[in-house]
C-alpha positions in Angstrom: 38.4 9.6 19.1 39.5 11.6 22.1 37.2 13.5 23.8 37.7 16.9 22.7 37.2 15.6 19.2 33.9 14.7 20.0 33.0 17.0 22.0 33.9 19.6 18.7 31.7 17.8 16.8 29.6 18.0 18.6 29.9 21.8 18.2 29.5 21.3 14.3 26.3 19.4 14.1 25.2 22.3 15.9 26.6 24.9 14.2 25.1 23.8 10.9 21.7 23.9 12.8 21.8 27.4 13.4 21.9 28.0 16.7 23.3 30.7 19.2 25.2 30.1 22.7 21.7 30.9 24.3 19.2 28.5 22.1 22.2 26.1 22.5 22.0 26.2 26.0 18.5 26.5 26.8 17.3 24.4 24.2 20.1 22.7 23.0 19.4 21.9 18.8 16.4 22.3 17.8 17.0 24.3 15.6 12.9 24.2 13.6 12.0 25.8 16.8 14.5 29.2 15.6 14.2 29.4 12.1 9.7 29.0 13.0 10.0 32.1 14.8 7.9 34.2 11.6 8.5 37.9 12.3 12.5 37.5 11.2 14.3 37.6 7.9 16.3 34.6 6.6 19.0 36.0 4.7 22.5 33.9 2.9 25.0 34.5 1.1 26.6 31.5 -0.7 30.0 31.3 -2.5 31.3 28.7 -4.9 34.3 28.7 -6.6 34.6 25.7 -9.6 37.2 27.4 -12.0 40.5 28.9 -10.4 42.6 30.9 -13.2 46.2 29.0 -12.1 44.8 26.4 -10.5 42.8 22.4 -11.6 39.7 23.4 -11.3 37.0 22.1 -9.0 33.6 20.5 -9.0 32.2 20.4 -6.4 31.3 24.1 -5.7 28.4 25.0 -7.1 26.7 22.1 -6.4 27.6 23.0 -3.2 25.7 26.0 -3.7 22.4 24.7 -4.8 22.7 22.0 -2.4 22.2 24.7 0.3 19.8 26.6 -1.9 17.0 24.4 -2.3 17.4 23.1 1.4 17.2 26.9 2.6 14.3 27.5 0.5 11.7 24.6 0.2 13.3 23.1 3.9 13.5 26.2 5.9 11.8 28.6 4.0 14.3 31.4 3.0 13.1 34.3 0.0 14.6 33.3 -3.0 15.4 36.8 -3.6 17.1 36.7 0.4 19.7 34.5 -0.8 22.3 36.2 -2.8 24.9 33.7 -4.7 28.2 34.6 -6.4 30.2 32.3 -8.2 33.0 31.8 -10.2 34.2 35.2 -11.7 31.3 36.3 -9.6 34.0 35.5 -6.3 36.3 37.4 -6.2 37.6 39.1 -2.9 36.3 43.0 -3.6 32.5 41.3 -4.3 32.3 38.8 -1.8 33.5 41.7 0.5 31.4 44.6 -0.7 28.4 41.6 -0.7 29.0 41.3 3.2 29.1 44.8 3.7 26.6 46.1 1.4 24.2 43.2 1.4 23.6 41.5 4.9 26.0 44.3 7.5 23.1 47.1 5.6 20.0 44.8 5.3 20.5 42.1 8.9 17.9 43.8 11.7 19.4 42.1 15.2 16.7 39.4 14.7 17.6 38.6 11.4 19.1 34.9 10.6 22.2 35.4 8.7 23.9 31.4 7.0 26.8 31.9 5.0 28.4 29.3 3.0 32.0 29.0 1.6 32.6 26.0 -1.2 36.5 26.4 -2.7 40.2 26.3 -2.0 41.7 27.0 1.0 45.8 28.0 1.0 48.2 29.4 3.6 50.0 32.3 3.2 52.1 34.9 5.2 51.8 38.9 5.8 54.4 41.3 5.7 53.6 41.9 10.1 54.0 38.4 10.6 57.0 37.4 7.9 56.7 34.1 10.0 54.0 33.4 10.3 52.1 31.3 7.9 47.6 32.7 8.5 44.2 30.5 7.2 42.9 32.2 4.2 40.1 31.5 1.8 41.0 31.8 -1.8 38.9 33.2 -4.5 37.8 33.6 -8.4 41.2 36.8 -8.4 43.2 35.0 -6.6 46.1 35.6 -8.2 45.4 38.8 -10.4 45.9 41.5 -8.6 48.9 41.7 -9.6 52.2 40.9 -12.3 54.5 39.7 -9.0 53.1 36.4 -9.1 54.9 36.4 -5.1 51.7 38.9 -4.9 48.1 36.9 -3.8 44.6 38.2 -3.6 43.6 35.8 -0.5 40.5 36.7 2.0 42.2 35.4 5.6 40.6 33.6 8.2 41.4 35.9 10.3 39.3 38.6 8.8 36.6 37.0 6.9 35.5 36.0 11.1 35.4 39.4 12.1 32.8 40.3 9.0 31.1 37.4 10.5 30.8 38.9 13.9 30.1 43.0 12.5 26.7 41.7 11.3 24.2 43.4 13.9 22.4 40.2 15.1 23.7 37.1 17.3 22.1 34.6 14.3 25.3 33.5 12.4 26.3 30.5 10.8 28.8 29.9 8.6 29.4 26.9 7.1 33.3 26.2 5.0 33.3 23.0 2.8 37.1 23.2 1.9 40.3 23.1 4.0 43.8 24.8 4.4 47.1 22.5 4.3 47.3 20.4 0.4 48.0 16.9 1.4 51.5 15.1 0.0 49.8 13.7 -3.5 47.7 11.0 -2.7 45.3 8.1 -4.3 41.2 9.2 -4.4 39.4 12.3 -3.4 39.7 15.6 -5.4 41.2 17.8 -1.8 39.8 21.3 -1.6 43.4 22.9 -0.3 45.5 24.8 -2.6 49.6 24.4 -1.8 51.3 26.8 0.6 53.8 29.3 -1.3 56.9 30.3 1.5 57.2 33.3 -1.3 54.0 34.8 -1.6 52.5 37.6 0.1 49.3 39.0 0.9 47.7 41.6 -1.6 48.3 45.3 1.1 44.1 45.9 0.3 43.2 42.5 2.5 45.4 43.7 4.7 44.3 47.5 5.1 40.6 46.1 5.4 41.5 43.4 7.8 43.2 46.5 10.2 39.2 48.8 9.1 37.4 45.9 10.7 39.7 45.3 13.8 39.0 48.9 14.9 34.9 47.9 14.7 32.0 47.3 16.8 31.2 43.1 17.2 28.4 42.4 18.2 27.9 39.1 17.2 29.4 35.7 18.4 28.7 33.7 15.5 29.2 30.2 15.1 31.7 28.4 12.0 31.5 25.1 11.0 34.8 23.9 9.5 34.7 20.8 7.2 38.0 19.8 9.0 38.5 20.0 12.6 42.4 18.9 11.7 43.9 21.4 10.1 46.5 19.2 8.0 43.1 17.1 7.1 42.3 17.7 3.4 38.3 18.3 2.4 36.9 15.6 -0.2 34.5 16.2 -3.1 33.8 13.7 -4.6 31.5 12.3 -7.8 28.0 11.0 -7.4 25.5 9.8 -10.2 25.9 12.6 -12.1 26.9 15.9 -10.2 30.4 16.3 -8.5 29.4 18.1 -4.6 31.7 18.6 -1.4 31.7 16.1 0.4 30.4 17.2 3.9 27.9 19.8 2.1 26.3 17.1 0.7 26.5 15.0 4.1 25.0 17.8 6.3 22.0 19.0 3.8 21.3 15.0 3.5 20.4 15.1 7.2 18.8 18.2 7.1 16.3 17.8 4.5 15.8 13.6 5.9 15.6 13.6 10.2 14.6 16.5 12.4 17.4 18.1 13.7 15.2 18.3 17.1 16.5 15.2 17.9 19.1 14.3 20.4 22.5 15.8 19.0 24.5 12.4 19.5 22.0 10.6 16.7 22.7 13.9 14.5 26.3 13.7 15.1 26.8 9.9 14.4 24.1 9.6 11.2 26.8 12.4 9.5 29.4 10.7 10.7 28.1 7.6 9.1 27.7 9.0 5.8 31.2 10.6 5.7 33.0 7.3 6.3 30.2 5.8 3.2 31.2 8.6 1.1 34.8 7.2 1.8 36.2 10.7 3.8 37.1 10.3 7.4 37.2 14.0 7.4 36.5 15.1 11.8 34.0 18.3 10.9 35.0 20.9 13.5 33.3 24.8 15.5 35.9 26.6 13.7 35.8 28.7 17.3 35.9 26.2 18.9 39.3 25.4 17.6 40.8 29.0 18.3 43.8 28.8 20.5 42.4 32.1 22.3 38.9 31.2 23.1 37.8 32.9 26.1 38.3 29.9 29.3 34.1 31.2 30.2 33.7 30.7 26.1 34.8 26.9 25.4 32.9 26.0 28.1 29.6 27.2 27.3 30.7 25.2 24.2 32.0 21.9 25.5 29.1 21.2 28.3 26.2 18.6 27.1 23.8 20.9 25.9 20.2 20.1 27.3 18.1 17.6 25.1 15.3 18.3 26.8 12.0 19.7 24.6 9.4 18.5 22.1 10.1 19.9 19.3 8.0 21.0 17.0 8.0 20.5 12.8 9.0 24.0 12.4 9.2 26.3 9.1 5.1 26.9 10.0 5.2 23.1 8.9 2.6 20.7 10.9 4.1 19.2 13.5 3.4 15.3 11.8 6.5 16.1 9.2 9.7 14.7 10.3 11.9 15.2 7.2 12.0 14.3 3.9 13.1 13.1 0.6 12.7 15.9 -1.5 10.9 18.8 -2.6 8.1 19.3 -5.5 9.8 22.2 -7.1 7.9 22.7 -10.5 4.5 21.7 -12.0 4.1 21.0 -15.8 1.2 22.4 -17.9 -0.3 19.6 -18.3 -0.9 19.1 -14.2 0.2 14.8 -14.3 3.8 15.6 -14.3 6.1 17.1 -11.6 9.8 18.2 -10.9 11.3 17.6 -7.4 14.4 17.8 -5.7 15.6 14.8 -4.1 18.7 16.1 -2.0 17.2 14.2 0.7 18.0 10.4 -0.6 20.7 8.7 1.2 23.5 9.4 -1.5 25.0 6.0 -1.5 21.7 5.1 -2.8 21.3 7.4 -5.9 22.7 5.5 -8.7 20.9 3.2 -8.2 17.1 4.6 -7.5 15.2 3.0 -9.6 11.8 3.9 -12.5 8.5 3.2 -10.6 10.1 4.0 -7.3 7.2 5.7 -5.3 6.9 8.8 -3.2 4.2 10.1 -0.9 3.5 14.1 -0.2 4.2 14.8 3.2 0.5 16.2 3.6 -1.5 14.0 1.6 -1.9 10.3 0.8 -0.8 11.3 -3.3 1.7 8.5 -4.5 4.2 10.3 -7.0 5.5 7.9 -9.3 9.6 8.6 -10.5 10.1 8.3 -14.0 13.4 10.0 -14.7 16.7 11.1 -12.5 19.6 13.6 -14.2 21.5 13.7 -11.1 19.5 15.0 -7.9 16.8 17.1 -11.0 13.7 14.1 -11.4 10.4 13.9 -13.0 7.7 11.6 -11.5 3.7 11.4 -12.4 1.6 12.0 -9.8 -1.4 9.2 -9.2 -4.1 11.3 -9.0 -6.6 10.6 -6.2 -10.1 11.8 -6.3 -11.4 14.9 -4.3 -7.5 15.3 -3.4 -6.3 19.2 -3.4 -3.9 19.8 -6.3 0.1 20.0 -5.3 2.1 22.9 -5.3 5.3 23.6 -5.5 7.1 23.2 -2.6 5.8 20.3 -1.3 7.6 18.0 0.6 8.4 14.1 -0.7 8.6 10.8 1.2 9.8 8.0 0.1 7.6 5.2 -0.1 8.4 2.3 -2.4 12.3 2.0 -3.8 12.6 0.3 -6.4 16.7 -1.0 -7.0 18.1 -3.6 -9.8 18.8 -6.4 -9.2 21.8 -6.0 -11.2 24.0 -4.0 -9.0 28.3 -3.9 -9.9 30.8 -3.0 -7.6 32.6 -0.7 -9.6 36.4 -0.3 -9.2 38.1 3.0 -10.9 41.4 2.3 -12.1 43.9 5.3 -11.2 45.3 7.5 -14.1 49.2 7.4 -12.6 48.9 3.8 -13.5 50.6 2.7 -17.4 48.3 2.2 -20.3 49.2 -1.7 -20.3 48.5 -1.8 -16.7 45.1 -0.7 -16.9 44.2 -3.0 -20.1 46.4 -5.8 -18.1 43.8 -4.9 -14.8 40.5 -4.3 -16.8 40.6 -7.8 -18.1 41.9 -9.8 -15.0 38.4 -7.4 -13.8 36.2 -8.5 -16.6 36.6 -12.0 -15.3 34.6 -11.6 -12.4 31.3 -11.5 -12.5 29.4 -8.0 -11.1 32.4 -6.5 -11.2 33.0 -3.4 -13.3 36.0 -0.7 -13.9 35.7 3.3 -15.4 38.7 5.4 -14.8 39.0 7.3 -11.6 37.2 10.4 -11.6 34.8 10.0 -14.6 32.6 8.0 -13.2 31.1 7.5 -9.7 33.0 4.1 -8.0 33.6 2.2 -5.4 37.2 1.4 -4.5 40.2 2.1 -6.8 42.8 0.2 -7.7 45.7 1.7 -8.0 49.9 1.6 -6.7 51.6 1.5 -3.8 53.8 4.9 -3.7 56.7 2.8 -2.5 59.3 0.9 -5.0 59.7 -1.8 -6.3 55.9 -1.5 -6.9 52.9 -3.1 -5.6 49.0 -3.1 -6.2 46.1 -2.4 -4.0 42.5 -1.7 -3.9 42.1 1.6 -2.2 39.1 3.8 -0.6 38.2 6.4 -2.5 40.1 8.5 0.4 42.9 6.8 -1.1 43.3 4.4 2.3 44.9 0.8 1.4 42.1 -2.1 2.3 42.6 -4.5 4.5 44.5 -7.6 2.9 44.2 -5.6 -0.2 47.3 -5.9 -1.5 49.5 -7.7 -4.1 53.4 -8.7 -3.3 56.5 -6.7 -4.7 56.6 -7.3 -8.5 53.9 -8.9 -8.7 52.0 -8.7 -12.1 48.4 -6.9 -12.3 46.9 -10.0 -13.5 47.9 -11.8 -9.9 46.8 -9.1 -7.3 43.3 -8.7 -9.7 43.1 -12.4 -9.3 43.9 -12.7 -5.4 41.5 -9.9 -4.9 38.7 -12.2 -5.9 37.4 -13.0 -2.3 37.6 -9.5 -1.0 35.7 -8.4 -4.2 32.7 -10.8 -3.1 32.7 -9.1 0.6 32.7 -5.6 -0.2 30.0 -5.7 -3.2 27.7 -7.6 -0.9 28.5 -4.6 1.9 28.0 -2.5 -1.0 24.2 -4.3 -1.1 22.9 -4.6 2.1 23.7 -0.7 3.0 21.0 0.3 -0.2 18.5 -1.3 2.3 19.6 2.2 4.8 16.8 3.7 5.6 16.3 4.8 9.0 15.3 8.2 8.2 12.0 7.0 5.5 11.2 3.1 7.7 7.5 3.6 8.6 8.1 0.7 11.3 8.8 2.0 14.6 11.9 -0.1 15.5 14.5 1.3 18.0 17.9 -0.3 17.9 20.9 -0.1 20.9 24.4 -1.0 21.0 25.0 -2.1 24.5 28.6 -2.9 25.9 28.5 -5.1 29.0 29.0 -4.4 32.3 29.0 -6.2 36.2 26.9 -3.1 36.6 24.0 -1.8 34.1 24.5 -2.3 29.8 26.6 0.8 29.0 25.0 2.9 25.5 27.4 2.8 22.3 24.8 3.9 19.8 21.5 4.2 19.2 19.4 3.9 15.8 15.8 4.3 15.3 13.1 5.0 12.4 12.7 8.2 13.2 9.6 8.9 11.0 7.9 6.3 13.3 9.1 8.2 17.3 7.8 12.0 18.5 11.2 13.0 19.7 10.0 13.0 23.1 10.2 9.0 23.3 14.1 9.4 22.5 16.6 8.6 25.0 18.2 11.9 26.4 21.0 11.3 27.7 24.5 12.2 26.6 25.8 9.5 25.2 29.4 8.4 24.8 31.8 8.2 22.1 31.3 4.7 19.8 34.7 3.2 20.9 34.8 0.2 21.6 37.6 -2.0 23.6 38.9 -4.9 22.5 37.4 -7.4 24.8 34.1 -5.9 25.4 31.2 -7.8 25.4 28.6 -6.2 23.6 24.6 -7.0 22.9 22.3 -5.0 20.5 19.2 -4.5 22.6 16.0 -4.2 19.8 12.5 -2.8 20.4 9.6 -3.4 18.4 7.3 -0.6 18.8 5.1 -1.7 15.9 1.5 -3.2 15.5 3.5 -6.5 14.0 6.1 -8.8 14.3 9.5 -8.1 12.8 12.0 -10.2 11.6 15.4 -10.0 12.1 18.8 -10.2 10.2 22.3 -8.8 11.2 25.2 -8.6 8.6 28.0 -7.1 8.8 32.1 -6.2 8.4 34.3 -7.1 11.3 37.2 -4.8 12.1 39.3 -7.1 9.8 36.8 -6.5 7.3 35.2 -10.1 6.2 31.4 -10.7 6.5 29.6 -11.1 9.6 26.5 -12.6 9.8 24.1 -12.9 13.3 23.9 -16.5 13.5 20.7 -18.2 15.6 20.9 -21.6 16.6 18.2 -24.5 16.7 18.4 -25.3 20.5 18.9 -29.4 19.5 16.5 -32.0 20.7 19.1 -34.0 21.1 22.7 -33.7 21.7 25.0 -32.8 18.2 26.8 -35.3 16.5 29.6 -35.1 14.0 27.3 -35.4 11.2 24.1 -33.6 13.2 24.5 -30.2 11.4 22.7 -27.5 13.7 20.4 -25.2 11.8 19.5 -21.8 12.5 15.8 -20.0 13.1 14.4 -16.8 12.8 14.7 -14.5 15.1 11.3 -12.5 15.6 10.5 -9.7 18.1 6.4 -9.1 18.8 4.9 -6.1 18.9 5.6 -4.4 22.1 8.8 -6.2 23.0 11.9 -5.6 23.6 15.0 -8.4 22.8 19.0 -8.3 23.3 21.1 -10.0 20.5 22.9 -12.3 21.7 21.0 -13.2 24.4 22.9 -13.0 27.6 24.2 -16.4 28.8 28.2 -17.9 28.7 27.6 -19.5 25.3 26.2 -16.7 23.6 28.9 -14.9 24.1 29.6 -11.3 21.4 33.1 -10.2 23.0 35.3 -7.9 20.2 38.6 -9.4 19.3 41.0 -7.4 17.4 43.0 -6.1 15.6 42.2 -2.4 15.8 40.4 -0.6 13.4 36.3 0.3 12.4 33.6 -2.4 12.3 30.4 -1.7 10.5 27.2 -3.8 10.8 23.5 -3.6 9.3 20.2 -4.4 11.5 17.5 -5.4 8.8 13.6 -5.8 9.9 11.1 -7.1 7.6 7.5 -7.8 8.0 7.8 -11.7 6.4 9.9 -13.9 7.3 13.7 -14.5 5.6 13.4 -17.6 4.5 15.4 -17.8 1.4 18.1 -15.8 3.9 18.6 -18.1 5.9 18.8 -20.8 3.5 21.4 -19.5 1.9 23.4 -19.2 5.6 22.2 -22.8 5.8 23.7 -23.7 3.1 27.1 -23.2 4.1 29.7 -25.7 6.0 30.3 -24.6 9.3 31.5 -26.5 12.4 30.5 -26.2 15.0 32.9 -24.9 17.1 32.4 -22.0 15.3 28.6 -22.2 16.5 28.9 -18.5 17.8 26.7 -16.0 17.8 28.0 -13.9 15.6 30.2 -15.5 13.0 32.1 -15.4 9.6 29.8 -15.1 6.6 31.3 -17.6 4.1 29.1 -16.6 0.5 28.0 -13.2 1.7 27.1 -12.4 -1.5 24.4 -15.1 -1.9 23.0 -14.7 1.3 22.8 -10.3 0.6 21.2 -11.4 -3.0 18.4 -13.4 -1.1 17.8 -11.2 1.5 16.9 -8.8 -1.4 14.6 -11.2 -2.5 12.9 -11.7 0.8 13.0 -8.2 1.6 11.2 -7.9 -1.7 8.9 -10.7 -1.4 7.6 -9.1 2.0 6.4 -6.1 0.4 3.7 -6.5 -1.1 2.5 -3.8 -2.8 -1.0 -3.1 -3.4 -1.0 -1.6 -6.7 0.3 -2.6 -10.1 4.4 -1.4 -10.6 4.3 -2.5 -14.0 8.1 -3.4 -13.6 9.5 -6.6 -14.4 10.0 -8.6 -11.4 12.9 -10.0 -13.0 14.5 -6.7 -13.2 14.3 -4.6 -10.1 13.3 -4.9 -6.4 10.5 -3.5 -4.6 11.1 -2.6 -1.0 7.6 -0.7 0.4 9.3 1.7 3.7 6.1 0.1 5.2 7.2 -3.7 5.2 10.6 -2.6 6.3 13.6 -0.9 7.6 17.4 -0.9 8.1 19.8 0.7 10.5 23.4 0.9 9.9 25.4 1.1 12.7 29.8 1.9 12.4 32.1 2.0 15.0 35.6 2.1 16.2 37.8 -1.0 18.1 40.7 0.3 19.9 
């Protein structure tokens, strides 16, 4: 990843956090502080379009609007009456531009905050003034309705939008565009938010006239505009989740803003959102639209690319107590009986939604009352109030935080069968996958899935397993001309590994864990370790204790000597397991070998010991000596590690690790994990056993695992090997 791309991503996060240039340079990313000011009004215009005449329908744009609206109201204190939403046929070019002029331009005051969001198609179009140039444009609901002539399109130029934003009488303007402009050639995977450009189509004269009017106006504002992708030819994607579809970028960003406090370091925000996008099946690289402009002044570009100040003690903001550090959602309604509430749970990690089980528990952010989950549809849930005597009545808008996570024991790897397969091919694939335990199939686009089974785009055809974004999984393709069933049968080891990875990702709880833990990934050098990434359980650390220096891009050169530095700042000893996927997409684990009493013989199998970190202790893993070096090998690809902590020993997990037949030659600190699924299933049971809950959960132990945020933490690390 190039330095410019990294800095563009920092600009992206700052854009979402609503920071002007002056605030960036002086206060870093203290978005909460900006929003906490009591006097200014907070205005928003939210646009979402799924249905387009004469074009394929999108699925997630209305959800994006709902995600943004609920975030602004319940998290950032916007008034519902100050948020205007235009959806479907309401979102015509004329209505959108009129809303800017009348709703925002005439009502906004210099101290007000304005948020604009657009989810829908983008495209490229010619204009008469520059017949040889294609320009970026947003596609409104009435894109083709202006004339019977198919060659005239009613788009909103990106330039028009930027001028509208700049014309607002406040310098606190943030725009989020979950769209893209270059339609990809037909590819597998997620739906793209870009329409193919037409070389014959021309922009409507009315739009050009409006653009010329804007160019004559005074432009007092300097907005920050966040684009879903920084690479012009990279598509913005949307995905089907548990009961709803949404734009990947909108979902990842709003989920981050719910669960975490943006007053931490920019790098923390950057890496978290980046990880979320990757887990959602996308490699989108968001960018600050202004930073990408070739017409940006050198002074402005220098300001945008300068590392911001990361100092500051951060406040709770929005009039909230300083002790509130994120939430998984909010109370949105209270039923008449006073014992049941409706929750909006957009702060839950996206990979977790499908499996978040009944009897999961939440606490109110300002009290000790518990809410017990009874049902969930999409992001809306109903919960029973576990009433505490003398507690204050619940109120709409109260934030809720995760307390107990209930996961079903029977979780499958879900394979979507591409609709491009012939009927007989789908029948054969369904039959072949059915032979594997814990693997199920769905039709692509109809239900949530983890991976896609499809043909490779070549002749003669081959079959393979793809990510949801259409990228072929390493070592997961059959031979040319090979039958479907044979290809699927050869996938057996890969499927087991991918399911294991899915299960350990479901343990991630960096945002909700109550164990005070911090882990830093470092490259060991002759001078001092170089920090690559850092993760910490954010509800146990104050902002001022976080690392305040700039972190490098998470790229690790082949041949690097690596280590984790883990700090236990809790009042209890914690035990650690490391699992992951290396750059060959094979499972790996950290092995802490017992020091032998006597030299090993050919018949003596080395045993593993617990990795335990005492309260207040900092431990480096693996230990930095020649015998236990961890060196990154090729090829160039991505690596993923999950550091999982518990307040109780991992007895079952170590027993499962010890059952594998490792030779003494393989006794490295981080090595292959041969029985990954058995190990992860034992790990979930160990975490369940560690969560000795004080109250009866009314859950059949045989059906689910119950994990208490006070007893476990799970931190995710992803980095690029080059």
